N, C-alpha and C positions, 0 to 999 in steps of 0.2 A: 202347534203350541197355542193354548188358549190365553186369553187376557189375564185370567187369574194366575196362571203359571208365571207369566211375565211379571206381574205385580209382585208375586212372592219372591221371585229371583231378585228383582230390583230392591225390595225391602231388605232381603237378606244381605245383599251387597252393601246397602247403606248401613245396616246395623253392624256388619263386620268392619266397615270403614270407621264408624264412630267408635267401636270398641278399640280398634288399633290406634286411632288418634287419641283415645283417652288414656292409654297406657304411658306412663313415664317411669324412667329408671333413675332412682336417686342413689348416688354412690355412698360407700360406707362412711366417708369423711364428710358427707353432706347431710343436711336435713332440709325438708321442704315445708314451708309455711303456706298452707292453702287457704284461699278465700272463696266461698261459694256465695254468689250473688252479693258480694261485698262483706259478708260476715266471716269471721275467723273460724276455720275448722280445726286448727291446731297443727303441730309439727307432724310431718309424715316421713317415712323412710327409716332406715335405708331399704333398698330393694325396689320392687315394682309397686307403683301407686297408681290409682285411678283418678284422673282429672278430666272432668267432662268439658268438652270444647264449648266455649261460649258461656259457660256457667261457672266454672271454677278457674281460679288463677293461682299458679304455683310460683312461689318465690324461693329460690334456692339460697341456702346459707352455708358457707364453708366453715367447718369447725376446726380446721387446721390453724396452727400458730402463724400469725401474720407478723412480718418484719416491717416496721415502720421507721424510716429514717427522718429525723427532725432536721430540717435545713438549718444552717448556721444562723444564730440569733445574736443581735447586738445587745449586750447587756452592760450595765454599770454595777460593779460590785459595791459592797458596803463601804469600802475605803476609796470610792470614787476612781476606780480603774476601769477603763473601757476594755472589753474583751468580746471575742466572737466564740460562741459555744455551740456545738452541735451534739446530738445524742441519738440513740437508737432505742426503740421501744418494741418489745415483743408482747403481743396480746393474742387472745383467742376468744371465740364466742362460746359461752357456756349455756346461754338460754336463747335459742333461735327466735322464739316468739317475741321476747322483749327487744332483741336487736332489730326486729322489723317494725314492731308496734310503737316502741318508745322513742326512736330516733329515725330521721329520714335516711341518713347514710352514716352508719356507725364508724366506718374507716375515716372519713373526712372529719367527723366530730372528734374522734379520738386524736387525730393529728393536731387539730386546733387546740384542744385541751392540753396536749403534751407541750406544744410550743409556748402557750401562755404560762403553764406551770413551770417550765424550764426557766423562763425569764424571771418569774417571781421568786423561785427558790434560790437561783444563783444571785439575784440582787440582794438577798438577805445575808449572804456570806461574803467574807473578805477574800482577797486574792490568795492568801496563804492557805486558807481552807479549801478553796477551789482547786489548788494544785496538789495539796498534800493529803486531803481527806475526801477524796471523791466517793469512797464507799458510803460515808454518811450521807452525802448529798444524793447519791443514787437511791438509798433507802427512802429519803424524804420525798424524792420525785415519784418513786413507785407508789408510796402510800397516798400521796396527794392525787395522782392520776387515777388510781384504783378507786378512791372514794367517790370520784365524780363519774366514772364509767360503770360502776357496779349496777346502778339502776337500769342501764341499757343491756344488761346481760353480757358484759365484756369483762374478762379477767385479765388484768395486767400482770404479766409474769416477770419480766425483767425490764429495767430501765438503766441504761449505761451512758455516761457522758463519754463521747468518743474523743473529742479534741478540744483544746482550749488555745485560742490564738490571742496573744497580747501584743501591744505595740512594740516596735523595735527598740525604742528608747527605754521602755520598761525592761526589756530583756537585757540590755546593756547594764542598766542599774542593778538588776538582780545578779548579773554575773560579777559586777564589782563587789556587791555585798557578800556573795559567796566566797570570792577570793579573799576579802578582808577577814571573813570569819575563819577561813582555813589558816591564814597567817596568824591570827590571834591564837588559835589552838596550837599551832606549831610553837609559838613563843611561850605559851603556858607550859607545854610539855617540856620544852628545853629548860625553862626555869625550874620546873620540878626535878628534872634530871640533875641540874647543877646543885640544887639543894640536897638531894640525896647523895650525890658524889661528895659534896663538902662534908656531910655528916660521916660518910664512910672514911674519908681521908683523915678527919679528926680522930676517929676511933683507931685508925691504923697508926697515926702519929703517937697517940697515947700508948698503944701497945708496944711500939718500937722504943719509946723512951724508957720503958720499964726494963728493957734488956738491950744493952749496947751491942752485944754479940749479934742479935738479930738485925740491928741497923747495919752492921758490917756485912752480914750476909746479903742484905738487900742491896747494898752498894756493889758487891761483887756480881749479883744477879743483873744489875743494870749494866755493868761492864760487859757481861756475857751477851746481853741483848744488843748492845751496840756493835759487838764484833760478830754477830750472827750472820748479817748480810755481807755480801762482797762489796765493800765500800773502801774509801781511802781515808777514813777517820782513824786517827791514831790517838790513843788516850794513855797518858803517863800518870798513874796514880802516885801521889806524893803524900806521905803522912803529914798531918798537921803539926806533929811534934817537931819535925825538922824545920818547918816554915815559921813557926811561932816565934823563935828567938829573933829572926830577921825582922819580923813585923814589929816586935816590941822595941828593938833597937832603932828602927826608923822613927817610931813615935818619940823616943827620947831625944834623938838628934834634932827633930823638927821643933821640939819645945825649947831646946837649948838655943837654937838659932833665933827663935823668936825673942827670947830673953836678952841675948847679947845685942841684938839690933836695937833694942830699946835704950841700952846704955851708950851706944856709939853716938847717937844723935840725941843729946839730952835736951837741947833747946833749938828753936828755930826762930830767927829774928828777921822781921821785915824791914828792909832798908829802902827808903825812898830815894828817888833820883836827886832831890835837892841836897841830901846829906852827902 
């Protein structure tokens, strides 16, 4: 084998090694941002791409949605209540070139922006809004974070406040406030019920007064209800026509006794011991 043959074989082997080393596989959910001698080539992939060793540099960018957990942040609400708030942010890369060229590390930058925005938005709201109107705060957070990450080729999809921790003393105060509010509602409902019941009773009394027979029937119905259960209650209905003469006679006798007593002792004279 001559020297030329050996040289050709060596060159062929080197060329095959360079070609094999230049091949890169970019997955479907990835894009490759390539730089040739420091200059941007643009996004590559998915599939097989050629990157020359020592000349090109490939930066892989994942296009899938990233879940970012914001650590608990100490915030002071608008009504001066200290709370610990954490949240979760879902974002994804929409422009691989901007995510590489505009920011050094888009994941860290998005995390820091989310933390500062969370403290800022929660600090402008009071505690009641933070507890009862989280949807509005989530929308404000998403809009604020998206406006700052859009130049980096990052799209913020969801921002959700996960948990709100407040001091134990504030929890007890809120529990007492809720209990007092429930008691107030119960008293108002009871008062409205008494008012409606009194109005109904007044209408019923007016209706019964127009018909004495209906009053007698209601009286008999009451007796029937008393005797419905197995109890030891005994009721003797006595007509008022029988009792009325005795009551009137008792009033006359008491008035006569009062008049006679006044005549029996007409004068009272004070006698001193010297007399």
